[in-house]
Residue, then its C-alpha position, 0 to 999 in steps of 0.5 A: m700607135a701607127s696609122k691603119e695606111f701605114r700597117l697596111q703599107m708594111a702589110g705590102y700593100g701599095l696605093t692604087t689609082a683606077n680612072i674609071l670610065y663610064r657611059l651615062p645611063d641616060h646619055p649612053a654617047i657620053i663618057q664620064s670619068y671617076i678616080w678611085q683611090d685606095y690602099d691595094l695589093h697588086p697584082e690581084f687588087p681584091q679592092l678594086r675589084r670589090f668595088l668594081d663588082f659593087w659597081a656593076q651590080k648596084l650603079e646603072g653606069p655601064l663601065h667602058a674602061v679601066t686604066v690602073s696605076h699602083s705604087g709601092l709606097i716603102k721602098p728601100a732607100e737610093i744613096r748616090l755619093l756626089n762629089g763630096e762628103f755628108r755628115v750625119h750628126 
């Protein structure tokens, strides 16, 4: 049986990482960083949006900035011939 992550990748999900900067509730001049990572759909990012909505409603630290990176992990293979012959047994 395939893993949950592999099934998500086959459905078009890719690894998404968000660097979330937020202000500390007791010290608003201090900015803290939180890294969030999960499989999500580009460009809508429903999982990340759900997490950020939860953050805004339930947590006290107000968001300052969110930087998102995304990579579709299953891609076509890239093969180039480099001065040689390759044999596969």
